[in-house]
VMD Tcl script that draws the C-alpha trace (Angstrom):
set ca {
  {100.92 67.37 33.95}
  {99.58 70.46 35.83}
  {101.73 73.55 36.01}
  {101.17 75.23 39.24}
  {101.20 79.02 39.64}
  {102.49 80.58 42.78}
  {101.93 84.26 43.69}
  {104.73 85.98 45.69}
  {103.98 89.29 47.44}
  {106.75 89.38 50.05}
  {108.79 92.36 49.02}
  {112.15 90.91 49.69}
  {111.59 88.07 47.42}
  {112.69 88.75 43.84}
  {112.65 86.92 40.43}
  {115.79 84.88 40.04}
  {116.74 84.55 43.71}
  {117.13 81.36 45.80}
  {113.45 81.08 46.41}
  {112.55 81.62 42.83}
  {115.07 79.02 41.70}
  {113.90 76.55 44.17}
  {110.20 76.79 42.94}
  {111.41 76.57 39.22}
  {113.10 73.28 40.17}
  {109.69 71.94 40.99}
  {108.15 73.11 37.65}
  {106.24 75.80 39.50}
  {105.65 79.26 37.65}
  {106.06 82.21 39.85}
  {104.03 85.55 39.56}
  {105.24 88.52 41.52}
  {103.07 91.27 42.99}
  {104.85 93.45 45.30}
  {102.65 96.12 47.03}
  {103.73 98.75 49.39}
  {100.91 99.48 52.01}
  {97.53 97.83 52.18}
  {95.84 96.58 48.97}
  {92.08 96.35 48.69}
  {90.14 93.13 48.73}
  {89.39 93.77 44.89}
  {93.08 94.12 44.14}
  {94.03 90.99 46.00}
  {91.17 89.04 44.47}
  {92.37 90.08 41.03}
  {95.81 89.06 41.71}
  {94.65 85.62 42.91}
  {92.82 84.47 39.84}
  {94.56 81.27 38.37}
  {96.91 81.01 41.36}
  {97.56 77.79 43.32}
  {99.62 78.90 46.15}
  {100.72 82.12 47.64}
  {103.89 83.31 49.57}
  {102.94 86.38 51.49}
  {103.97 88.82 54.13}
  {100.99 91.01 55.44}
  {98.26 90.85 52.79}
  {94.90 90.45 54.42}
  {93.13 87.27 53.31}
  {89.56 87.82 54.42}
  {86.80 85.37 54.03}
  {85.64 87.19 50.93}
  {89.09 87.17 49.42}
  {89.53 83.43 50.24}
  {86.09 82.44 48.68}
  {87.09 84.25 45.48}
  {90.34 82.49 45.01}
  {89.24 79.77 42.60}
  {92.33 77.60 42.54}
  {94.11 78.36 45.81}
  {95.57 75.55 47.81}
  {97.99 77.06 50.26}
  {98.76 80.40 51.92}
  {102.40 80.42 53.08}
  {103.52 83.25 55.42}
  {106.98 84.51 55.50}
  {106.77 84.91 59.21}
  {105.28 83.46 62.33}
  {102.02 85.60 62.75}
  {98.85 84.72 60.80}
  {96.43 87.21 62.12}
  {96.11 88.60 58.70}
  {94.50 85.39 57.41}
  {91.00 84.22 58.05}
  {91.97 80.80 59.01}
  {88.29 79.40 59.56}
  {87.28 80.61 56.07}
  {90.60 78.91 54.63}
  {89.96 75.67 56.36}
  {86.31 75.50 55.15}
  {87.68 75.88 51.63}
  {90.39 73.20 52.33}
  {93.29 75.66 51.93}
  {96.34 75.10 53.96}
  {97.53 78.05 56.01}
  {101.31 77.73 56.70}
  {103.99 80.00 58.53}
  {107.57 79.94 59.32}
  {107.94 79.93 63.20}
  {111.38 80.39 64.72}
  {113.27 81.70 61.64}
  {113.37 85.20 63.04}
  {113.77 84.41 66.75}
  {117.31 85.75 67.03}
  {116.50 88.79 64.98}
  {113.34 89.93 66.97}
  {115.00 89.15 70.44}
  {118.04 91.20 69.48}
  {115.84 93.96 68.27}
  {113.81 93.98 71.31}
  {116.68 94.01 73.52}
  {117.98 97.04 71.38}
  {114.77 98.79 72.25}
  {115.14 97.88 76.08}
  {118.51 99.39 75.89}
  {117.21 102.47 74.14}
  {114.76 102.95 76.92}
  {117.27 102.35 79.65}
  {120.16 104.31 78.28}
  {118.32 106.79 76.20}
  {120.20 105.94 73.15}
  {118.36 107.74 70.51}
  {118.66 111.01 72.41}
  {122.33 110.58 73.13}
  {123.12 109.61 69.53}
  {121.33 112.59 68.21}
  {122.87 114.94 70.53}
  {126.23 115.02 69.01}
  {124.91 114.93 65.54}
  {122.86 117.89 66.33}
  {125.67 119.97 67.55}
  {125.15 119.50 71.35}
  {127.00 117.78 74.25}
  {124.22 117.19 76.62}
  {124.49 113.72 78.32}
  {121.09 112.20 78.82}
  {121.13 110.05 82.05}
  {120.01 106.47 81.93}
  {119.65 103.60 84.17}
  {121.46 100.26 84.77}
  {119.75 97.21 83.42}
  {121.52 94.92 86.01}
  {119.34 94.45 89.08}
  {116.06 95.75 87.27}
  {113.07 93.54 86.45}
  {111.96 92.43 83.07}
  {108.51 91.24 82.53}
  {107.85 89.00 79.41}
  {104.27 88.46 78.27}
  {104.38 85.32 76.29}
  {107.33 83.01 76.91}
  {107.24 81.32 73.55}
  {110.13 81.04 71.11}
  {110.86 84.70 70.91}
  {110.17 85.35 74.45}
  {112.64 82.78 75.61}
  {115.38 84.25 73.60}
  {114.66 87.60 75.16}
  {114.80 86.02 78.63}
  {118.18 84.44 78.08}
  {119.63 87.82 77.07}
  {118.14 89.57 79.99}
  {119.82 86.98 82.23}
  {123.07 87.75 80.53}
  {122.45 91.42 81.59}
  {121.82 90.30 85.28}
  {118.20 91.26 85.14}
  {115.45 89.59 87.22}
  {113.02 87.98 84.75}
  {109.23 87.37 85.22}
  {106.90 85.75 82.71}
  {103.35 85.30 82.08}
  {102.11 82.78 79.81}
  {99.04 80.38 79.74}
  {101.39 77.47 78.73}
  {104.27 77.17 81.15}
  {107.54 75.67 80.36}
  {108.72 74.87 83.76}
  {111.96 73.25 82.87}
  {113.20 76.22 80.78}
  {112.06 78.65 83.60}
  {114.02 76.58 86.21}
  {117.17 76.37 83.93}
  {117.17 80.09 83.22}
  {115.87 81.52 86.52}
  {112.63 82.91 85.11}
  {109.68 83.25 87.52}
  {106.20 82.56 86.17}
  {103.67 85.13 87.78}
  {100.11 86.47 87.06}
  {99.74 89.30 84.47}
  {98.84 91.69 87.21}
  {102.03 90.84 89.29}
  {104.33 91.02 86.28}
  {102.84 94.57 85.42}
  {103.22 95.78 89.01}
  {106.72 94.73 89.60}
  {108.42 95.12 86.09}
  {110.63 97.96 85.12}
  {110.41 96.84 81.56}
  {107.51 94.95 80.02}
  {108.09 93.18 76.58}
  {105.33 91.65 74.68}
  {105.69 88.29 72.67}
  {102.25 86.95 72.07}
  {100.25 86.05 69.01}
  {97.22 88.31 68.14}
  {94.00 86.49 68.47}
  {90.55 87.03 70.05}
  {92.15 86.48 73.50}
  {95.09 88.62 73.11}
  {93.38 91.58 71.43}
  {93.88 94.69 73.64}
  {95.46 92.59 76.44}
  {97.10 95.57 77.34}
  {94.43 98.25 77.96}
  {93.91 101.18 80.23}
  {93.40 98.93 83.31}
  {96.70 97.04 82.76}
  {98.61 100.24 81.86}
  {97.46 101.62 85.23}
  {99.11 98.74 87.16}
  {102.48 99.53 85.74}
  {105.12 101.60 87.64}
  {105.43 105.33 86.64}
  {109.01 104.53 86.06}
  {108.45 101.57 83.77}
  {108.61 101.03 80.05}
  {106.37 99.09 77.56}
  {108.11 97.27 74.60}
  {106.04 95.68 71.86}
  {107.62 93.89 69.05}
  {104.76 91.22 68.57}
  {101.48 92.67 67.15}
  {100.11 96.12 67.34}
  {96.59 94.89 68.41}
  {97.72 93.39 71.69}
  {98.05 96.93 73.01}
  {95.03 99.48 72.96}
  {96.93 102.36 71.09}
  {94.58 105.01 72.47}
  {94.92 103.88 76.08}
  {98.81 103.77 75.57}
  {98.77 107.22 74.06}
  {96.90 108.58 77.15}
  {99.33 106.79 79.53}
  {102.35 108.23 77.83}
  {100.85 111.72 77.47}
  {99.94 111.99 81.07}
  {103.28 110.25 82.10}
  {101.53 107.54 83.93}
  {104.38 105.34 82.64}
  {107.87 106.55 81.86}
  {107.73 105.55 78.13}
  {107.47 102.94 75.51}
  {109.01 101.41 72.41}
  {106.81 100.18 69.61}
  {107.84 98.22 66.43}
  {104.31 97.31 65.66}
  {100.96 99.19 65.51}
  {97.28 98.59 65.32}
  {97.29 100.18 61.95}
  {100.29 99.65 59.71}
  {101.79 101.76 58.17}
  {101.19 104.12 61.03}
  {99.18 107.09 59.64}
  {101.04 110.38 59.27}
  {98.49 112.14 61.51}
  {98.77 109.53 64.29}
  {98.91 111.29 67.72}
  {101.55 108.79 68.72}
  {104.04 110.53 66.59}
  {103.77 113.78 68.79}
  {104.96 112.00 71.91}
  {108.52 112.60 73.23}
  {108.66 109.54 75.27}
  {107.82 107.06 72.60}
  {110.20 105.24 70.48}
  {108.84 103.97 67.25}
  {110.18 101.77 64.21}
  {108.46 100.44 61.21}
  {107.75 96.77 62.13}
  {111.50 95.98 61.47}
  {112.18 93.45 64.43}
  {112.66 90.51 62.05}
  {114.12 92.44 59.24}
  {117.65 90.79 58.80}
  {119.26 89.32 55.87}
  {119.54 85.79 57.62}
  {115.95 85.75 58.95}
  {114.49 86.84 55.50}
  {116.56 84.16 53.62}
  {115.37 81.47 55.91}
  {111.81 82.53 56.03}
  {111.64 82.60 52.28}
  {113.07 79.31 51.87}
  {110.79 77.76 54.54}
  {107.70 79.44 52.94}
  {108.55 78.18 49.59}
  {109.12 74.61 50.98}
  {105.60 74.80 52.78}
  {104.11 75.60 49.34}
  {106.08 72.85 47.44}
  {105.06 70.21 49.83}
  {101.43 71.06 49.89}
  {101.27 71.01 46.11}
  {103.04 67.78 46.11}
  {100.30 66.48 48.48}
  {102.84 66.24 51.31}
  {102.98 67.58 54.88}
  {104.41 71.07 55.05}
  {107.05 72.11 57.57}
  {104.62 74.21 59.54}
  {100.85 74.36 59.21}
  {98.28 76.26 61.35}
  {95.18 74.22 60.28}
  {96.32 70.68 59.87}
  {92.92 69.38 59.67}
  {92.84 70.22 56.08}
  {95.57 67.58 55.44}
  {93.38 64.66 56.56}
  {91.66 64.20 52.93}
  {94.81 64.80 51.08}
  {97.92 63.49 52.86}
}
mol new
graphics top color blue
foreach p $ca { graphics top sphere $p radius 0.5 }
foreach p [lrange $ca 0 end-1] q [lrange $ca 1 end] { graphics top cylinder $p $q radius 0.2 }
display resetview
């Protein structure tokens, strides 16, 4: 009987934990290779030799890496995004690409709203004020009556919309695929991207990163926003042109921004974004909760187990690879 080997790189998954025990129940050998930062193609290729499946976070599976993986059958992401994987190359090799959509929807939506509140009420400045020995009260704005524009009304975008309605905000949404029933039930108005940018006091991004969404927010789009508006991005850094955003913030063409994601992660120490006083930044932590991580790890493991059994996984990006095996 074949003994499968699964490589785990997601840093929150450890030997002996629930995921490790679940894989062991299936007779799967686990190999851990945690990596902080970006590993090279050569390093990842070396780690993949003799590996049948992987459970990964942000490792970049380029076409070259995928071609060099001699036994690989499944790439399972502990998250919803899969822009770090060359899905076409994986499909050509018959490798299933799986993800775990929905597991962190509450975590990311709550974090997003924390960033919106930070912009509205200047929470970081007020919290730092007393700690630094001062007592200046930094004036904010009410959320009630203001307009939130949501770019991408998918699973997470809908969670954000519901929270915004609880704060008595007007909610606009832009999405190529419209859920009219949800919009009617939660008083969300679908509009064009241009109208959303012109009318919103806060613009929150919740779309996948692909060829169509890369630099969806560029200098032209930023110019449409109100000078009093804020941009919030907890989706993917590449959706926003960081150079254009830097210029807009530096020149005060918009009031500010809050970013949890960046075009290059980790953000370089010499990034000019670090010098802006109207930009809040965090280290891609939107989905980092104990609850979300536990569920994403187990779902990612279940995807791997089912593929190795020859069964359909919970979630798959390229289902066409299953035709010949399931």
